[in-house]
N, C-alpha and C positions, 0 to 999 in steps of 0.2 A: 294541943294542937296546932293554936294560934303559932306558937314559936315556929314548929317545924313548918308551917306553910310557909312562914316570912324566910326561913333559912333555905328552903328550896327555891323559893323564887330568886333569892338572891345568888344562888350557886349557878341558875341557869347559864347565864354568860360565862361563865367559866368552862363549860363543858365543851369539847372541840367538837366541830362540825364535821365529822367523818364521813356524813353522807355529801359534801360539798357545801362551799359557804352560799349564803344569799347573796344577792345582788348588791345589797347595801350592808355598809357596817354600821357600827354603833352610833356613829355621827351622822348616820343617815346620808352618807355621800358613797360614790359608787367604790364598791371594792376594788374593781377592776384597774381602777384610774387613781385612786386616792389611798389604796391600799387596805391592809387589816390590822385593826385597832385592837385586836386581843393577843396575838402570836408575838413574841420578842419584845412586849411592851408597846406594841405599835409601831416599832421602827423597823424599816428595812434593812436588811443584811447582804453584804456582798458574797456572804457564804452559802445563799440561795441561788444556785445557777439555773437561769430559766433560757432554754434555747428552743427555737423553733427550726426545723428544715422544710424544704419544698417550697418557699416563698418566691413568686413571679415576681420580677420586676414592674410588670405591667398585665392587667387581667384583660379577657377579652369577654364581652356580653355573653351572659348564659352559658359559662365554662365552669366545670367544677376542678377543684385545686384540692390536692392531699397535704395536709400539713402535718407533720409528726412533731410533737409537743415533749418536750423532755426538761425534768424538773429534779433536781437532785442539789445533796449537799456538797459542796466543794472539797470536803474534807474526804467524803466517800468518794468521788471522784479521780481523786488523787492517790487512791489506796489506803486511806486511813481509817478510822473507826469513826465514821459520823452518823448523820441521821439516813435512815434507810427507807421512809415513807414519804409519800409525797402527794400533792392535789394541786388544782389549777382551774382558773378561770379565765374565759376569753370572750371577746367582745369585737364586734366591727360596727358599733352602734346602729344595728337594725339594717346595716346595707349588705345585702345579700343575705344568706342563712347557712348555719351549719347541720350536717348529718353525719351520721357514723356508723359503723358496721355494730350488730348488734352484739358481738362479743366485747366491745370495747365498753369500759365502766364509766359511761360518759351521761350526761343527762342534762335538761335545761335547766338552767339558773331560776331561782324562787323569785319571785318579784321582777324576773326581767326574762321573759321567754325566749328571747331573741339571743341571747347569751348562752354558752353553754360551761359545764362543769363536770368535774369527776363525780361521780355517784358511789363510790369507794376508794380508799386511801389506796395506792398503787406501790409495789414494793420496787417495781423497776422503774417507776416515775415516767414511763413512756407511753403516749397516747396518739392515735391516728384519728384524724377530724377531717371531714371534707369542707371546705368554704366553697358554696355556688355564688357566682358572682351576680349581679344584678343584670336584667336583661337588656339595658342600655347605660350608656356612659353617664355617670353620675360623678365624674371627676374622681380624683384619688380617695382612695377609701384608708383610713385610719384604723387599726388594730391596736389592742391592748391585751396582755396576757399577765396575769398574777400567778403567780406560784409560790408554794409554800413548802419547804423540809421540815418534816417531823420527826420526833423521836417516837412517837407511837404511843406515848402514855395515856393518851385520852383526852388530855386537858393542855390547854393552850399556855404555855409556859416559856421561860426564856431560852430554853434549848430547842424551841421550834423558830425556823427563820423563813423570810418571805423577801419577794423582791417581784419588780413589775418591770416588763418588757413591752416598749412599744415602737410600732413601724407601720409602714404606709405601703400600699401597693399602687403605683401610678395608674393612671386612666388609659384606656385604649388610644394608639397611636402616637402617644408621648415620647416613646423612646425609638429611634433607628440606628441600625449600624451596619456595617459592611461585613462584621465578623459572623461567625457560624452561630446558628440560633442556640446552641446549648451554653454559650457565654452569658446569655441573658434569660435562659429557662427558670432556674430556681437559684436560691441563694439560703445560706444559712444565717442566722440573726440570733444574738445571745446576750446576755446580761451576766454579770457575776464575777468572781475574782477571777482576774487575767492570769494568774497562773495554774489555776486550775483549768482554765480553759484551752490554753495553748502550750502549755509546758508541763504537762503531764507525762511522768515519768514510770514506767512500769518497773518494781523494784523485785529483787531475787524472792523476797517475802511472798508477794503477791502472786508470782509466777509460779512458788511451789503451792499455794493455796489452791490456786487455779486447777493445778496438777493434781491435788488430793482432792479436791471437789469432783473433777471428771472422773476419776479412779473410782471414788465412792459412789458416784452414781452409775458406773456402768457395773459394779459389784451388785448393786441394789438390783439393776434392772436385771441381771443374768440369773442373779439368785431368785427371784419373783419369777422369771421365765422357766427354771428349772423345776420350782417346787409346783406350780400349775399344771405344767406339762407332766411332771411324775405323778401327779394326783389324777387328773385327768386318764392318763395311761392305765392306773391302779384300777379304778373305777369302771372302765371299758373291759380291762381283762378279767375282772370279777365278773362282768355280765356274760361274756363270753363264756368264762368257764362254767357259770352256772347254766347257760343254755346247752352246752355239751353234755353235761352231766344230767339234765332232765332226759334230752334223747336217748343218753344211755341205759337210763334205768326205767324208761318208761314214765317218768315223773313229769308233774307240771304244776302250775299254779291251782289252788282250792277252787273248786265250782263258785260261781257269781251269779245269782239270780238275774234274768233279764231287765227287771226294773230296777236294779242297782247298777248294771252293768252299762246300759244306756246313758243315764246322767253322768257316771264317771267318766266315760269314755269320751263324752261330748267336752265336759270340762277339760279334760286333759289335752284334747284335739284342740280347742280354743286359747289355752295356755301356750301350746307349740306354735301355733300361727300366730300369737301376739308378740311371744319372743322373737320368732324367726325374721318378722316385719322389723319389729325394733333393730336387730342385729344387723340386717341388711341396709336400713336407712343409716345407722351409726357408721356402718363400712363405709357409705357411699358421700357421707357427709364431711363438707369441708370445714365445718365447726367442730372444734373439740370439746370435748367434756372435761371441765376443770374444775378443782376442788382445791381452796387454800393453795393455789399455783400450781398443784401437780395435774398432769394430764393423763386421765384414766380412761381414754376412750379405748385402747386397746383391749383394756381387761375388761371393760363393759360388754364392749362387741364379742368377745371370746365366750364369757359367762352367758350372755344372751342366747349364742348360736347352742352352747352346751344343754341349756334349760330347755329349749327348742328340741334339741335332739333327744334329751332324757323324757320329756315328755309325750314326745311321738313314740319311744319304747313304752311308755306307759300305755298308751292306745292299743299298741300290740299285745301286751300283756294283759289288757282288760279282755280283749276279742279272744284270747286263749281261755282265760277264766270263764268266759260265756258258754265257749265251746265245749268245757270240760263236762263228762258225764257227772251227774250228782250221786253221790254215795248215800248211805242211808242216814248218817248224822246231817246231810245237807236237807233233807226233806223232812226230818223230825219236826 
């Protein structure tokens, strides 16, 4: 047991921090400034491309600026077979503060709550985060972004690459120009392999792969749409057929006593109302329902509407059963 405890303790530093790095590395230095000590044997690599767009040349007090951070393997960017997972850590040395939308997989860094980090490894390596500038002129603001591109193996090894990007935003009133405001509004800053940043050429194989991916996605989407539409049509057709046959042969549901009918109708009504509320909420929401990178908002909304209609039909059938004349077997 003692050996197992020792081995487990020694193994902990080797586990990848998939929920975002802490503010300090194993040397008790700021990770965002001095880098990672576990991935790639603690050495930075130009294969890790760190890019940020939407950076203003100077800030205005109490303004919000949306920054788009991208971290990727340069080999993947240029169309090769490289790492597909990424993470980041950003800091402004506690000047201003960071906010983000709920759907962004971002959290505050452990041990330094003014810095922000990913909360889950990203497949596309793209995050949108807002920087809220300070309420007064505090001089130029320095930023650091540490980004890592990993192979998704769960442990920090030689196939994981990281890099650091540093930039500053000038203080208010320090830049003036006679040119249009668009030329000074935002800029893109990046670090990494030059070829992958500026000389990316799309190969014929990559174009064909993109075409095949788009085709397979369209076939999958249309197949799902056809399947669920056909299934719903068959169910509705069966229900309509039963209603027609019951009226033709003067048949109907079996008798249901009122002490059973009232609770059943109430349960079905509540279920119908809840499902309808969820369906309307999902249909009007701007936030998508995603799992493992797949958006199933339309499927969930359609299912909720169907469940609501089915439960409402159940209330109708319960009423018919309660109004049915009891037979001998029902009162025995």
